[in-house]
ZADO-1210 file (C-alpha; in nm, 4 decimals, padded with zeros to 6 digits):
<atoms>
<atom x="-01.6814" y="00.3476" z="-00.6747" code="UNK" pos="1"/>
<atom x="-01.4068" y="00.3991" z="-00.9301" code="UNK" pos="2"/>
<atom x="-01.2758" y="00.0877" z="-01.1042" code="UNK" pos="3"/>
<atom x="-00.9111" y="00.0452" z="-01.2058" code="UNK" pos="4"/>
<atom x="-00.8027" y="-00.2308" z="-01.4441" code="UNK" pos="5"/>
<atom x="-00.4502" y="-00.3503" z="-01.3758" code="UNK" pos="6"/>
<atom x="-00.1916" y="-00.4467" z="-01.6318" code="UNK" pos="7"/>
<atom x="-00.1265" y="-00.8245" z="-01.6390" code="UNK" pos="8"/>
<atom x="00.1977" y="-00.7904" z="-01.4380" code="UNK" pos="9"/>
<atom x="00.0273" y="-00.6154" z="-01.1457" code="UNK" pos="10"/>
<atom x="-00.2720" y="-00.8487" z="-01.1677" code="UNK" pos="11"/>
<atom x="-00.0496" y="-01.1536" z="-01.1338" code="UNK" pos="12"/>
<atom x="00.1344" y="-01.0022" z="-00.8358" code="UNK" pos="13"/>
<atom x="-00.1886" y="-00.9190" z="-00.6497" code="UNK" pos="14"/>
<atom x="-00.3799" y="-01.2367" z="-00.7340" code="UNK" pos="15"/>
<atom x="-00.1777" y="-01.4495" z="-00.4926" code="UNK" pos="16"/>
<atom x="-00.2725" y="-01.2568" z="-00.1782" code="UNK" pos="17"/>
<atom x="-00.5370" y="-01.3913" z="00.0579" code="UNK" pos="18"/>
<atom x="-00.5466" y="-01.0932" z="00.2948" code="UNK" pos="19"/>
<atom x="-00.5187" y="-00.7132" z="00.2803" code="UNK" pos="20"/>
<atom x="-00.2024" y="-00.5659" z="00.1272" code="UNK" pos="21"/>
<atom x="-00.0559" y="-00.2162" z="00.1614" code="UNK" pos="22"/>
<atom x="00.0060" y="-00.0591" z="-00.1792" code="UNK" pos="23"/>
<atom x="00.2998" y="00.1869" z="-00.1852" code="UNK" pos="24"/>
<atom x="00.4700" y="00.4014" z="-00.4467" code="UNK" pos="25"/>
<atom x="00.8385" y="00.3589" z="-00.5414" code="UNK" pos="26"/>
<atom x="00.9472" y="00.5759" z="-00.2469" code="UNK" pos="27"/>
<atom x="00.7547" y="00.3591" z="-00.0017" code="UNK" pos="28"/>
<atom x="00.4742" y="00.6089" z="00.0573" code="UNK" pos="29"/>
<atom x="00.1386" y="00.4466" z="00.1251" code="UNK" pos="30"/>
<atom x="-00.1075" y="00.4843" z="-00.1619" code="UNK" pos="31"/>
<atom x="-00.3836" y="00.2654" z="-00.0211" code="UNK" pos="32"/>
<atom x="-00.4875" y="-00.0876" z="00.0531" code="UNK" pos="33"/>
<atom x="-00.5773" y="-00.3804" z="-00.1675" code="UNK" pos="34"/>
<atom x="-00.8338" y="-00.6211" z="-00.0225" code="UNK" pos="35"/>
<atom x="-00.8785" y="-00.9393" z="-00.2260" code="UNK" pos="36"/>
<atom x="-01.2480" y="-01.0043" z="-00.2902" code="UNK" pos="37"/>
<atom x="-01.2230" y="-01.3428" z="-00.1215" code="UNK" pos="38"/>
<atom x="-01.0882" y="-01.1916" z="00.2014" code="UNK" pos="39"/>
<atom x="-01.3833" y="-00.9520" z="00.2220" code="UNK" pos="40"/>
<atom x="-01.6336" y="-01.2360" z="00.1786" code="UNK" pos="41"/>
<atom x="-01.4582" y="-01.4282" z="00.4547" code="UNK" pos="42"/>
<atom x="-01.5273" y="-01.1396" z="00.6968" code="UNK" pos="43"/>
<atom x="-01.9039" y="-01.1656" z="00.6550" code="UNK" pos="44"/>
<atom x="-02.0967" y="-01.3788" z="00.9051" code="UNK" pos="45"/>
<atom x="-02.3553" y="-01.4415" z="00.6312" code="UNK" pos="46"/>
<atom x="-02.3404" y="-01.7098" z="00.3654" code="UNK" pos="47"/>
<atom x="-02.3685" y="-01.6149" z="-00.0027" code="UNK" pos="48"/>
<atom x="-02.7239" y="-01.7580" z="-00.0039" code="UNK" pos="49"/>
<atom x="-02.8225" y="-01.5424" z="00.2949" code="UNK" pos="50"/>
<atom x="-02.6829" y="-01.2311" z="00.1272" code="UNK" pos="51"/>
<atom x="-02.8792" y="-01.3022" z="-00.1915" code="UNK" pos="52"/>
<atom x="-03.1975" y="-01.3573" z="00.0107" code="UNK" pos="53"/>
<atom x="-03.1491" y="-01.0234" z="00.1876" code="UNK" pos="54"/>
<atom x="-03.0855" y="-00.8435" z="-00.1418" code="UNK" pos="55"/>
<atom x="-03.4236" y="-00.9615" z="-00.2660" code="UNK" pos="56"/>
<atom x="-03.6150" y="-00.8209" z="00.0296" code="UNK" pos="57"/>
<atom x="-03.8207" y="-00.5088" z="-00.0217" code="UNK" pos="58"/>
<atom x="-03.9977" y="-00.2829" z="00.2210" code="UNK" pos="59"/>
<atom x="-03.8667" y="-00.1142" z="00.5272" code="UNK" pos="60"/>
<atom x="-03.9084" y="00.2459" z="00.6338" code="UNK" pos="61"/>
<atom x="-03.7939" y="00.5651" z="00.4632" code="UNK" pos="62"/>
<atom x="-03.4733" y="00.7071" z="00.6091" code="UNK" pos="63"/>
<atom x="-03.6541" y="01.0361" z="00.6752" code="UNK" pos="64"/>
<atom x="-03.8963" y="00.8602" z="00.9121" code="UNK" pos="65"/>
<atom x="-03.6158" y="00.6783" z="01.0921" code="UNK" pos="66"/>
<atom x="-03.4223" y="01.0026" z="01.1439" code="UNK" pos="67"/>
<atom x="-03.7335" y="01.1778" z="01.2753" code="UNK" pos="68"/>
<atom x="-03.7872" y="00.8970" z="01.5271" code="UNK" pos="69"/>
<atom x="-03.4244" y="00.9207" z="01.6400" code="UNK" pos="70"/>
<atom x="-03.4477" y="01.2966" z="01.6878" code="UNK" pos="71"/>
<atom x="-03.7659" y="01.2577" z="01.8914" code="UNK" pos="72"/>
<atom x="-03.5911" y="01.0209" z="02.1341" code="UNK" pos="73"/>
</atoms>
């Protein structure tokens, strides 16, 4: 993912939002969407502790094997 660092003026304007915001150019054309990090965390049914626990898990099956099983079905 590409990272963009905003100038202080833009940072201060965006920091007050709690939900997704449409970002437009001066003519009102949609450029994209800004999703505050907090709003994305609020969408998850998992707690921060549960996410960290899942990140530490290893194992599973190779994607190749999963795809082969799906094709065989």
